[in-house]
C-alpha positions as CSV (number, residue, x, y, z in Angstrom):
1,L,6.2,0.2,-4.1
2,A,7.8,3.6,-4.7
3,P,7.5,3.4,-8.6
4,M,3.7,2.9,-8.1
5,L,3.3,6.2,-6.2
6,S,1.8,9.0,-8.2
7,G,2.3,12.7,-7.7
8,G,1.0,13.8,-4.4
9,M,1.8,10.6,-2.6
10,Y,4.7,9.5,-0.4
11,L,5.5,6.8,2.1
12,T,6.0,7.6,5.8
13,S,6.9,4.1,7.1
14,F,7.9,0.7,5.7
15,D,8.3,-2.5,7.7
16,Y,9.5,-5.8,6.3
17,D,8.8,-9.1,7.9
18,P,11.2,-11.7,6.3
19,P,9.8,-15.1,5.1
20,T,9.4,-17.9,7.6
21,I,6.9,-20.6,6.8
22,K,5.0,-18.1,4.6
23,N,6.0,-15.4,2.2
24,A,7.6,-12.2,3.3
25,R,5.2,-9.5,4.4
26,I,5.4,-5.7,4.3
27,Q,3.5,-3.0,6.2
28,V,3.4,0.5,4.8
29,S,2.0,3.8,5.8
30,G,1.9,6.9,3.7
31,F,0.1,10.1,2.5
32,A,-2.1,10.7,-0.5
33,E,-3.5,14.0,-1.6
34,N,-6.9,12.5,-2.5
35,R,-8.9,9.3,-2.9
36,E,-8.3,9.2,-6.7
37,T,-4.5,8.9,-6.4
38,L,-5.0,6.4,-3.5
39,F,-7.4,4.3,-5.6
40,V,-4.9,4.1,-8.5
41,F,-2.1,3.1,-6.1
42,R,-4.2,0.3,-4.6
43,E,-5.2,-0.9,-8.1
44,S,-1.5,-1.0,-9.1
45,I,-0.6,-3.1,-6.1
46,Q,-3.6,-5.5,-6.6
47,K,-2.6,-6.1,-10.3
48,H,1.1,-6.6,-9.6
49,P,2.2,-10.3,-9.5
50,L,4.8,-9.6,-6.8
51,F,2.1,-8.9,-4.2
52,S,-0.8,-11.0,-2.7
53,E,-3.3,-10.9,0.1
54,L,-3.5,-7.1,0.2
55,V,-5.1,-5.6,3.3
56,F,-6.2,-2.1,2.6
57,P,-8.3,-0.9,5.6
58,A,-11.6,0.9,5.0
59,S,-10.3,3.7,7.2
60,N,-8.1,4.7,4.3
61,W,-11.2,6.0,2.5
62,V,-12.8,8.2,5.3
63,Q,-11.1,11.4,4.3
64,P,-11.6,12.8,0.8
65,A,-8.2,14.6,0.8
66,D,-5.0,14.7,2.8
67,I,-5.2,11.0,3.5
68,R,-3.0,9.1,5.9
69,F,-3.2,5.5,4.6
70,S,-1.8,2.1,5.6
71,L,-1.6,-1.3,4.0
72,Q,-0.2,-4.8,4.4
73,T,0.6,-7.3,1.7
74,N,2.6,-10.5,1.2
75,I,5.6,-10.6,-1.2
76,N,5.4,-13.6,-3.5
77,Q,8.7,-15.4,-4.1
């Protein structure tokens, strides 16, 4: 995920759930300077074949700037 971050973004936490019956899953929290950079980041994840079933809460979009965001996604194997 780090290569997908644009300027003004960083991750604050990263949790990895290894695969069991389903694919591995990650949960990430981070900071984005504004909605535009967060939107580009979300689009990059959605288009990447490594990730599926992205959960990107609506609460990520409440603030126009200085956004604390979170997401969950599966890692395809």
